[in-house]
N, C-alpha and C positions, 0 to 999 in steps of 0.2 A: 793898627791892624787893618788889613784889607776887608772890604765889605763882602767879598765873595771868595770862596775857595772851591776848588774842584778836585775830586778824587776819582780814580779810575782803577777798576779791576777787570781783568780779562780771564775768561775760563775757556777751556777747550777739552774735548774728549781725547784722552791720550791713547787708550787701548782697552779692549775687553769691556770691563764694567767699571772703569774708573776714569777720572779726569784730573786736570790740574787747574788751579786758579793762581793768578799772579797779579800782584799790586805794583803800580809804578814806583811806590816808595819802599818796598821791602825786597830784600835779596832772595829770600826763599819762597818757593811756590808751595801751595797747599794741595796735597792729594785729597781728592774727594770721590765719593761714590753715592749712589742712591742708598737709602736706608736698607738694611738687610731684609726687612719685611716686604720690600718692593724689589727684591732681586739684586741688591747691592752687596758689596763685600764687607766682611767683618773687619774692624780695626782701622777704618778710615773715617774721616770727617764726612758728614752729610750736609747738604745745603741747609737743612732744617737746623742742625746743630751750629752751623756757621752763623745763621741768623740769630740764634739765641746767644751765641758767644759775642756777637757784635753788640747786642743789647746789654749783656752783662758787663762787657768791657767799657761801653759808653757810660753806663750808669756809674761804674766805679771811678772812671776818670772825671766825670762831671762832679761827683761828690767830692773828690779830692780837691778840685779847683774851688768849689764853693766853700769847703771847709778852710782852705788856705786864705781866701778873701775874708772869711769871717773870723780868722785867727782861732779856729776851733781845733783843739788838740784831741786826737783819738788814738787808741792803741792799735786797732785793726779793723779792716772792713773786708768782708767776704760776701760776694753777691752771687747767689744761685738763681738761675732762670729756668723755669720749666714751661714747656709748650705742649699742648695737647691738640693733636689733629684728629679729625673725624671725617667720615664719608658724607659728602653732600651729593645732591643730584648732578652737579657739574664736575665732580671729582673730589679730591681731598682738600681740606682747608684747615687752618688753625681755628680751633674753637675758643681757646683762651691761652694767654701767656701770663705767667705769674712771676713777678720779680720779688725775690726774697733776700733783701739785704740784711746781713747780721753785723752790726756795728758794736765794737767793744770800746766803751768810753772809760775815762779815767776816774770820773767822780759821779756819784748819783745825782748831784745838783745839775749836771749837764744833760739829763735825760730828755727834758722837754725841748731844749735847744737842738739836741741831736735829732729828735724826731722831726722837728721843723726843717732842718737841713736835709734829712733824708727825703722828705716830701718835696722839697724845692728841687733837689737833684732829679727826681722823677719827672717833674714838670719841664725841666730844661734839657733832659737827655735827648740829643738829636736823633738817635736811632729809634727811640720810642716814638718820637713825633713823626719820623719818616714812615712808619708803618701805615699811616693813613694818608700819605701824600699822593697826589696825582702822579701817575706814571706815564712817561712818554715811551712809545714803542717805535723803533726805527729799523725795521728789518732790511737786510741786504742779501741778495742771492748772487752767487757767482757760479760759473761753469768751470770745472776742473777735473782732474784725475782722482780716482779713489786711492787714498793712501792706505798703507798697511795698518795704520792705527785705527781707521774706521771700518776696515774690511771685516766682514764676518759678524756684524752686530746681530 
């Protein structure tokens, strides 16, 4: 396996109060908006929910891989993630994120091992670890015409 992997997602404002995000590896784009409490549309993903979804999905896939290596059989895994944002002097920010894995095991004797594997998955989840990573910022500005998608913001 290679030592480094790169992933890329591009987002753009499509029209009105919504945008699209597209991954290089997925066929379908995701429609997103700001949260309704900040003027966004109902019924669309928000960046905050996408972040929590990434954390939930990463934890789930990390646990599956760890359980596979450990030859640990389980019946089901459901991972809920809850994030709470609050007002700061500099704007809004996440106050806390809670990961709530619910693992269904096959035997009571596996309870301790299951908890150890759940904790290990938390330590190895790339998205959880990325939340504290240094961010690079590389802005680019171009001159062009106003499109109908951005007109009238």
